[in-house]
C-alpha positions in Angstrom: 0.0 0.0 0.0 2.8 2.4 0.8 4.5 1.9 -2.5 1.3 2.5 -4.4 0.8 5.7 -2.4 4.3 7.1 -3.0 4.1 6.5 -6.7 0.8 8.3 -7.3 1.1 11.5 -9.3 0.9 14.8 -7.4 -0.6 18.0 -8.6 2.9 19.5 -9.0 4.3 16.6 -11.1 1.1 16.4 -13.1 1.4 20.2 -13.8 4.9 19.7 -15.2 3.8 17.0 -17.6 0.7 19.1 -18.7 3.1 22.0 -19.4 5.4 19.7 -21.4 2.4 18.5 -23.5 1.4 22.1 -24.2 4.9 23.0 -25.3 5.1 20.0 -27.6 1.7 20.8 -29.1 2.5 24.4 -29.8 5.9 23.7 -31.1 4.8 21.1 -33.6 1.8 23.1 -34.7 4.0 26.1 -35.3 6.6 24.1 -37.2 3.7 22.5 -39.2 2.7 25.8 -40.8 6.2 26.6 -42.1 6.3 24.0 -44.9 2.6 24.2 -45.4 2.8 27.9 -46.1 5.1 27.2 -49.0 2.8 24.6 -50.6 -0.7 26.0 -49.8 -2.6 29.1 -50.9 -4.0 31.7 -48.4 -7.4 30.6 -49.5 -6.7 27.1 -48.3 -5.8 28.3 -44.8 -8.9 30.6 -44.8 -11.2 27.7 -45.8 -9.6 25.4 -43.1 -10.0 28.2 -40.5 -13.7 28.5 -41.3 -14.2 24.7 -41.1 -12.1 24.4 -37.9 -14.2 27.0 -36.1 -17.3 24.8 -36.6 -15.4 21.6 -35.8 -13.9 23.1 -32.6 -17.2 24.4 -31.4 -18.8 21.0 -31.7 -16.0 19.1 -30.1 -15.8 21.6 -27.2 -19.5 21.2 -26.5 -19.2 17.4 -26.4 -15.7 16.6 -25.1 -15.0 19.1 -22.3 -18.3 18.8 -20.4 -18.3 15.0 -20.4 -14.7 14.9 -19.3 -15.4 17.4 -16.5 -18.5 15.5 -15.4 -16.6 12.2 -15.1 -13.7 13.8 -13.3 -15.7 15.5 -10.7 -17.9 12.5 -9.6 -16.2 10.8 -6.7 -15.9 7.0 -6.5 -18.0 4.7 -8.7 -15.4 4.9 -11.4 -16.6 1.9 -13.4 -20.3 3.0 -13.3 -19.6 6.6 -14.2 -17.1 5.6 -16.9 -19.7 3.1 -18.4 -22.4 5.8 -18.5 -20.0 8.4 -19.9 -18.9 6.0 -22.6 -22.5 5.4 -23.7 -23.1 9.1 -23.8 -20.0 9.8 -25.8 -21.2 7.4 -28.5 -24.6 9.0 -28.7 -23.4 12.6 -28.6 -20.5 11.8 -31.0 -22.8 10.4 -33.6 -25.1 13.4 -33.2 -22.1 15.8 -33.4 -20.8 14.0 -36.5 -24.1 14.4 -38.3 -24.4 18.0 -37.2 -20.9 18.8 -38.5 -21.8 17.5 -41.9 -25.2 19.2 -42.1 -23.7 22.5 -41.0 -21.7 22.8 -44.2 -24.5 24.0 -46.4 -25.7 27.0 -44.2 -22.2 28.1 -43.3 -21.1 27.9 -46.9 -23.8 30.5 -47.6 -22.6 32.6 -44.7 -19.0 32.5 -45.8 -19.8 32.4 -49.5 -17.5 29.4 -49.8 -19.1 26.3 -51.5 -16.1 24.1 -50.8 -17.0 24.3 -47.1 -19.8 21.7 -47.6 -17.4 18.9 -48.7 -14.7 19.8 -46.2 -17.1 19.6 -43.2 -18.5 16.3 -44.3 -15.0 14.9 -44.5 -14.1 16.3 -41.1 -17.4 15.0 -39.5 -16.0 11.6 -38.5 -13.3 13.3 -36.5 -16.0 14.7 -34.2 -17.0 11.1 -33.4 -13.4 10.2 -32.9 -12.9 13.0 -30.4 -16.0 12.0 -28.5 -15.0 8.4 -28.3 -11.8 9.5 -26.6 -13.6 11.2 -23.7 -13.5 8.2 -21.3 -9.8 7.3 -21.5 -8.7 11.0 -21.3 -11.1 11.6 -18.4 -9.6 8.6 -16.5 -6.1 9.9 -17.1 -7.0 13.4 -15.9 -9.0 12.0 -13.0 -6.0 10.0 -11.8 -3.6 13.0 -12.6 -1.8 10.7 -15.0 -0.6 13.5 -17.2 2.8 11.8 -17.7 0.9 9.0 -19.5 -1.5 11.4 -21.2 1.4 13.1 -23.0 1.9 9.9 -25.1 -1.4 9.9 -27.1 -1.2 13.7 -27.5 2.4 13.6 -28.8 2.0 10.6 -31.1 -1.2 12.1 -32.6 0.2 15.5 -33.3 3.6 14.3 -34.6 2.0 11.6 -36.9 -0.7 14.0 -38.0 1.8 16.7 -38.9 4.0 14.2 -40.8 1.1 12.9 -42.9 -0.3 16.4 -43.4 3.0 17.8 -44.7 3.4 14.8 -47.0 -0.1 15.2 -48.4 0.6 18.9 -49.0 3.7 18.1 -51.0 1.7 15.6 -53.0 -0.7 18.3 -54.0 -3.6 17.7 -51.6 -4.2 21.4 -51.0 -6.6 22.3 -48.2 -7.2 18.6 -47.6 -3.7 18.2 -46.2 -4.9 20.4 -43.3 -8.0 18.3 -43.0 -6.0 15.1 -43.0 -3.8 16.5 -40.2 -6.9 17.3 -38.1 -8.6 14.0 -38.6 -5.5 11.8 -38.1 -4.7 13.8 -34.9 -8.2 13.2 -33.5 -8.2 9.5 -34.4 -4.7 8.7 -33.1 -5.3 10.7 -29.9 -8.3 8.5 -29.1 -6.8 5.2 -30.2 -3.6 5.5 -28.3 -5.4 6.8 -25.2 -7.5 3.6 -25.2 -4.4 1.5 -25.5 -2.7 2.9 -22.4 -5.7 3.3 -20.1 -6.4 0.5 -17.7 -10.2 0.6 -17.9 -12.2 -1.2 -20.6 -15.9 -0.8 -21.3 -18.2 -3.6 -20.2 -21.8 -4.5 -20.9 -24.6 -2.1 -20.2 -24.8 1.7 -20.3 -24.1 2.6 -16.7 -27.7 3.1 -15.5 -30.2 5.9 -16.2 -29.6 7.6 -12.8 -25.9 8.0 -13.7 -26.8 9.3 -17.1 -29.0 11.9 -15.4 -26.2 12.9 -13.1 -23.7 13.3 -16.0 -26.2 15.1 -18.2 -27.4 17.3 -15.3 -23.9 18.6 -15.0 -22.8 18.3 -18.6 -25.6 20.1 -20.4 -25.2 23.5 -18.6 -21.4 23.1 -18.7 -21.7 22.5 -22.5 -23.6 25.8 -22.9 -21.0 27.5 -20.7 -18.1 26.1 -22.9 -19.9 27.2 -26.1 -20.5 30.7 -24.7 -16.8 31.0 -23.6 -15.7 29.8 -27.0 -17.8 32.4 -28.7 -16.6 35.1 -26.2 -13.0 34.5 -27.2 -13.8 34.7 -30.9 -16.5 37.4 -31.2 -13.8 40.1 -31.1 -12.3 38.7 -34.3 -15.7 38.6 -36.0 -16.8 42.1 -35.0 -13.3 43.5 -35.5 -13.1 42.0 -39.0 -16.5 43.3 -40.0 -16.2 46.8 -38.6 -12.4 47.5 -39.2 -11.3 45.3 -42.1 -8.6 42.7 -42.5 -5.5 44.9 -42.0 -6.6 46.2 -38.6 -7.8 42.7 -37.7 -4.3 41.3 -38.6 -2.7 43.7 -36.2 -5.1 42.9 -33.4 -4.7 39.2 -34.0 -0.9 39.4 -33.7 -1.3 41.4 -30.5 -3.7 38.8 -29.1 -1.4 35.9 -30.0 1.6 37.7 -28.4 -0.2 37.9 -25.1 -2.1 34.6 -25.3 0.8 32.2 -25.7 2.6 33.0 -22.4 -0.8 33.0 -20.7 -1.7 29.6 -22.0 1.7 28.3 -21.1 1.3 29.4 -17.5 -2.2 28.2 -17.3 -1.4 24.8 -18.8 0.3 24.0 -15.5 -2.9 24.1 -13.5 -5.8 23.9 -15.9 -7.0 20.3 -16.1 -4.7 19.5 -13.2 -6.3 22.0 -11.0 -9.8 20.9 -11.8 -9.0 17.3 -11.2 -7.4 18.2 -7.9 -10.3 20.3 -6.7 -12.7 17.5 -7.7 -10.7 14.9 -5.8 -10.7 17.1 -2.7 -14.3 18.3 -2.8 -15.1 16.3 0.4 -12.2 17.8 2.3 -13.0 21.5 2.4 -10.1 22.5 4.6 -7.5 20.9 2.4 -9.3 22.1 -0.7 -9.1 25.7 0.6 -5.3 25.4 1.2 -4.7 24.0 -2.3 -7.0 26.6 -4.0 -5.3 29.6 -2.2 -1.8 28.1 -2.9 -2.5 27.5 -6.6 -4.0 31.0 -7.1 -1.1 32.6 -5.2 1.6 30.7 -7.2 -0.1 31.6 -10.5 -0.3 35.2 -9.5 3.3 35.2 -8.3 4.4 34.3 -11.9 1.7 36.1 -13.9 1.6 39.6 -12.3 5.4 40.3 -12.5 5.6 38.9 -16.0 2.6 40.7 -17.6 2.8 43.9 -15.7 6.5 44.1 -16.5 5.8 43.4 -20.2 3.5 46.4 -20.4 6.4 48.7 -19.8 8.6 47.1 -22.5 5.9 46.5 -25.1 7.4 49.1 -27.5 10.8 47.3 -27.4 9.0 43.9 -27.7 7.3 45.0 -30.9 10.4 46.6 -32.3 12.6 43.5 -31.7 10.2 40.7 -32.3 7.7 42.0 -34.9 9.2 45.0 -36.7 8.2 48.5 -37.6 5.2 47.5 -39.8 3.5 46.2 -36.6 3.9 49.5 -34.6 0.1 49.8 -34.2 0.2 46.7 -32.0 2.1 48.6 -29.2 -1.1 50.2 -27.8 -3.1 47.1 -28.3 -0.8 45.1 -26.1 -1.5 47.2 -23.0 -5.1 46.1 -22.4 -4.4 42.6 -23.7 -1.6 42.0 -21.2 -3.9 43.1 -18.4 -6.7 40.9 -19.7 -4.5 37.8 -19.9 -3.1 38.3 -16.4 -6.6 38.5 -14.9 -7.7 35.5 -16.9 -4.9 33.3 -15.7 -5.3 34.3 -12.0 -9.0 33.7 -12.1 -8.9 30.3 -13.8 -8.6 28.2 -10.6 -11.8 29.9 -9.3 -13.8 28.9 -12.4 -12.4 25.3 -12.0 -13.3 25.3 -8.4 -17.0 26.2 -9.1 -17.2 23.4 -11.7 -15.6 20.9 -9.3 -18.4 21.8 -6.8 -20.9 21.0 -9.5 -22.1 24.5 -10.2 -22.3 24.1 -14.0 -25.4 26.3 -14.2 -23.6 29.2 -12.6 -20.7 28.5 -15.0 -23.1 28.7 -18.0 -24.8 31.8 -16.7 -21.6 33.8 -16.1 -20.1 32.8 -19.5 -23.4 33.6 -21.2 -23.6 37.0 -19.5 -20.0 37.6 -20.4 -20.6 36.9 -24.1 -23.5 39.4 -24.2 -21.3 42.0 -22.4 -18.5 41.3 -24.8 -20.7 41.9 -27.8 -22.0 45.2 -26.4 -18.6 46.5 -25.4 -17.1 45.4 -28.7 -19.7 47.2 -30.8 -18.9 50.4 -28.8 -15.2 49.8 -28.8 -15.0 49.2 -32.6 -15.8 52.9 -33.1 -12.3 53.6 -31.6 -10.4 51.2 -33.9 -8.4 48.2 -32.8 -7.4 49.9 -29.5 -11.1 50.1 -28.7 -11.6 46.4 -29.5 -8.7 45.5 -27.1 -10.1 47.7 -24.3 -13.6 46.4 -24.8 -12.3 42.8 -24.3 -10.5 43.9 -21.2 -13.7 45.4 -19.8 -15.8 42.3 -20.5 -13.2 39.5 -19.8 -11.6 41.4 -17.0 -15.0 41.9 -15.3 -15.8 38.2 -15.7 -12.4 37.3 -14.2 -13.1 39.4 -11.2 -16.5 37.7 -10.8 -14.8 34.3 -10.9 -12.3 35.4 -8.3 -15.0 36.7 -6.0 -17.0 33.4 -6.3 -14.0 31.3 -5.7 -13.3 33.2 -2.5 -17.0 33.0 -1.5 -17.3 29.2 -1.9 -13.9 28.6 -0.2 -14.5 31.2 2.5 -10.9 31.6 3.6 -10.0 33.8 6.6 -8.6 37.2 6.1 -5.2 36.0 7.3 -5.2 33.1 4.8 -6.2 35.5 2.0 -3.4 37.9 2.8 -0.9 35.0 3.0 -1.9 34.0 -0.5 -1.7 37.6 -1.9 1.4 38.7 0.0 4.1 36.9 -2.1 2.6 37.9 -5.5 2.5 41.5 -4.4 6.1 41.4 -3.1 7.3 39.8 -6.3 5.4 42.3 -8.5 6.8 45.3 -6.7 10.3 43.9 -6.8 10.1 43.2 -10.6 8.2 46.1 -12.2 10.1 49.1 -10.8 13.5 47.7 -11.9 12.1 47.1 -15.4 10.8 50.6 -15.6 14.1 52.1 -14.2 16.1 50.1 -16.8 13.9 51.2 -19.6 14.2 54.9 -18.6 18.0 54.7 -18.3 18.6 52.8 -21.5 16.0 55.0 -23.4 17.8 58.1 -22.2 21.0 56.7 -23.6 19.4 56.1 -26.9 20.5 52.4 -26.9 19.1 50.0 -29.5 15.7 48.4 -28.8 17.2 44.9 -28.3 19.6 46.3 -25.7 16.8 48.1 -23.9 14.7 45.0 -23.9 17.5 42.8 -22.6 18.4 45.3 -19.9 14.8 45.5 -18.7 14.4 41.8 -18.6 17.6 41.3 -16.7 16.7 44.0 -14.1 13.3 42.3 -13.6 14.8 38.9 -13.2 17.3 40.2 -10.6 14.5 41.9 -8.6 12.3 38.8 -8.9 15.1 36.5 -7.9 16.2 38.5 -4.8 12.6 38.6 -3.3 12.0 34.9 -4.2 15.2 34.0 -2.4 14.3 36.0 0.7 10.9 34.3 0.8 12.1 30.9 -0.3 10.8 29.1 2.8 7.2 30.3 2.2 7.5 29.6 -1.6 8.9 26.1 -1.0 6.1 25.4 1.5 3.5 26.3 -1.2 5.2 24.1 -3.7 5.5 21.3 -1.2 1.7 21.4 -0.6 1.2 20.7 -4.3 3.7 17.8 -4.2 1.7 15.9 -1.7 -0.3 12.8 -2.7 -4.0 13.1 -3.0 -6.5 10.5 -1.9 -6.8 7.7 -4.4 -9.9 6.2 -5.9 -10.2 3.5 -3.2 -10.0 6.1 -0.4 -12.6 8.2 -2.3 -15.0 5.3 -2.7 -14.6 4.4 1.0 -15.3 8.0 2.0 -18.4 8.2 -0.2 -19.8 5.0 1.2 -19.1 6.2 4.7 -21.0 9.4 4.0 -24.0 7.3 2.7 -24.1 5.3 5.9 -23.9 8.5 8.1 -26.7 10.3 6.1 -29.0 7.2 5.8 -31.9 7.1 8.3 
């Protein structure tokens, strides 16, 4: 028993593997487009983008809610997995049909007849993604992100290799379609090969279906609303401002989004699975929630607030003069991404408690707020679009933070302990960056020198304060390195609660 306990993944180790998986995915995806850009036309990429928006919306609505429903239900692993497997088949078949049928109406919207054929070809990939729900949910539920990296890596590497080969053989836009389909199929097949659970007979029971759907349907609406919220700025911006302005905004968004996603990858699915595992131990859950939020803030605030003061140098060095308009766009977008990362554990906490209706309501309200603010902001150009997104997404992030604190109800002292280190690190990082920028700017040094000097000054300030507070910092990390209760302990706890509450 002791050996099994010590070998279980911890939130800290799982976060490391989740980050590695994210890096591999982004690296391969980025490298994929370099050879494809030489063989494909801009219209091919545009057609694939239109199709992938529909494909992504359908898979997000099916995959994410089912995975989260299965992860958060304590104990009864076989029963819950069997019910989720049945649902994944039904919803996957429905999603596949809907993907194919959506081609005709969206071809009229985009004025692109080829979209009909592309979406019918991509439709089976929706079913493939849905069939992978159970093995991926089991791996997430058990914090087995080290094993989960295998199907994701094999799928993206093999898909990229075949997609590039197809492009050089003259497949055109279908090389991108082949990449997406093969990635979806292999991700599911390899996940089933490495997971220990196999489906049995039956569908898991109607009561379990009701529990999964009771959580999953509102969560699905919330995921769709969130997906729309993070894409509606491109739609409104493109319609109101044109492609040139949209290109500048898109580049600014990607510049801030990639580091935010990299940081968040450490505690996204890992955090949700951890909260779900600890939902019956509120005191331990509170400590983990505050620690995770504090550590994310300790990295995010110094990085993004410091980046605000060197955004001019960042654009000059990394992007060039023709993207000068992105400098002002980066200010609200850096703030937006910082708030989004820090609030993410709070949203996961509410879902782990089963509040999928609240999740759907807040994301739906945020979508409406985004549309209103974007319609107003578009009158002020791309800067207005960026500030509108900060208003809507920033407000939503603050709501998540407030709800997270409300449901955890930490003491004032515990809240201050979680906020103290991020504030210290921020105030030790941002002023040195600003001072270095002023001094190097006054000396009229090249942009790359100014950027390097500011980064070095910020790192020195950050390192000094981190060293002075190392005991506290290591204590937070050590909490996330502890083993969580395993499935057997959870089932015993659930059964004990049933006995206590039974008349």
